[in-house]
Every structure is written in C-alpha cells, then in structure tokens.
N, C-alpha and C positions, 0 to 999 in steps of 0.2 A: 800429500799436498796440504799445506796449511788452510786452516777453516777460512781465514779471510780471502785467500786466493780461489778457494772453492766458490765462496759466495760471489766473487767477482766474476768469475767465468759463468756461473749460473745467471747472474744479473745481465751479463753481455747476451747470452743465449736468449733470454726472455725478452730483452730490449730489441734484438733483431727480429724476433717474431712479431712483437707488437708493432714495431715501425712498419714492417710489411703489411701487416693487416690494417694499417693506418694510411696506406697509400704512399709510403715512401719506397723509393728504389736505393737499396744498398749498394754502395760503391766499394767501400773498404771497411774492413774491421781491423782494428788494433794497427792502424797506419802509423809508422814510426819514420821519424827524421832525428838522427843522432839519438839522444836519450829522451826524446820527446815523443809522446804518443797521443794519438786522437783515437778514441774508443770507436766511433762509428762516423764515417762519412757517408752521406746519402743526399739524394735529390727528392725533392717534393715540389711538383710542378716545375717551375724554372729556378727555384731557389737551391742553392748548394749549402747543405747543413752540416756543420760540425758538431757532432753530438758527444757529450760526456755522459757516461752512465754511472750512476751511483745506486748501489743496493745494500740494505740493511736487513737484519732479521727482526727488528723492532724499532720503535720511535721512542724508547724510554729516555736515550740520551740525544735526542734531536731527530730531524728529518734528514734522509740521505742526501737532499740537495744542499742542506747546510755544510756539508763536508767538502764543497767546492769552494776554495780559497781564492783570494785574488792571485796569488802565486800560481797556483795550479791553472786559473784562467789565463794568465799571461803566457804559461807554457803552452796552452793549446792555441793561443793566437800565433805565437812564434812558429810553431809546427804548421798551422793553417796557411801562415804566409809563406812558407817554403812549399807547401802543397799547391799553392796558387801560382808560384812562380813555375813550377813544373807543369801544370795544367791551366794555362791561362784561358781567358775566354767566358769565364763566369761573371754574369753581370751583377747577380745578387747572392748575397752570402749571409747566413745567420749562425748564430752559435746557440746551441740547445742543451738543456741539461734534462736528462731523462731519470727521474727518481722513481726507484722499485723498492717497496717494503714487502718483505716475505712474511707469512704468518703460518703457523702450524696448522691452524683449524680453518683456513679459508683461503681463497684465492689471493695472488699477489696484488698489490694496489700500485697503480702507475700514476705518476704526476709528471707532466711535461711542461717544463718552463722554456718557452719559445723566445727567440731573439734577445738573448740575454747579453748583457754588458757589465762586467764588473770592474 
C-alpha cells in the first residue's frame, strides 16, 4: 500500500477513536455516493456531523487542515446533500475538519475545526 494511503487509513482509525472518546456516535466511515466520499458521519448530541479527516506526518509544509480545498469541501457538501435525501429528519447539521499530525517521538496532535464553511 502506498505511504499516503497508509497515513490516511491510520488517520481515519485515530480519528474514529478520538471522536468516540469525545462523545461522538459514529454512524458511518467512508460513506460514498458516486465518486464522492465523506470520511466520517457522526452524531453529537442532536447535531449530524460530516467530518473530513486530514492526517500528515509533519507540519513542515503546512497543517493538515490546510489541505481541505474549496473543491473538496463542495464535494463533501454534494455527498452530504445526497445523504440527507436518503436519511431525512435531521434538524441540525455541521461540517467538521479533524486534523491529525503524527510525530515519531510523541503522541498525535488533534485539532478539530467545528462548523466549517468554505
């Protein structure tokens, strides 16, 4: 498996564990519609959260959250709109970005951007 794919898989596993530890209920991981994907769909209290996970091994070339482009965000919104058509009834939704930086000599660093709109 390519290194960036391994990093992505590791990041999504770490993200799932972190979200559960922070009172999120995971509904789906890697939910797909056509060629669009939402990394994690979760509930926290009564809010449906569409979560994009970004994971990097260092911050030398920027932070993981900086890698979410407007195009990527629009793709997430498109998939989320389809999800909501299939699963109506949610009163509140938010888009989050969970940024994870991995280090060789210490624990991963997590940074959650809540209620993002690009």
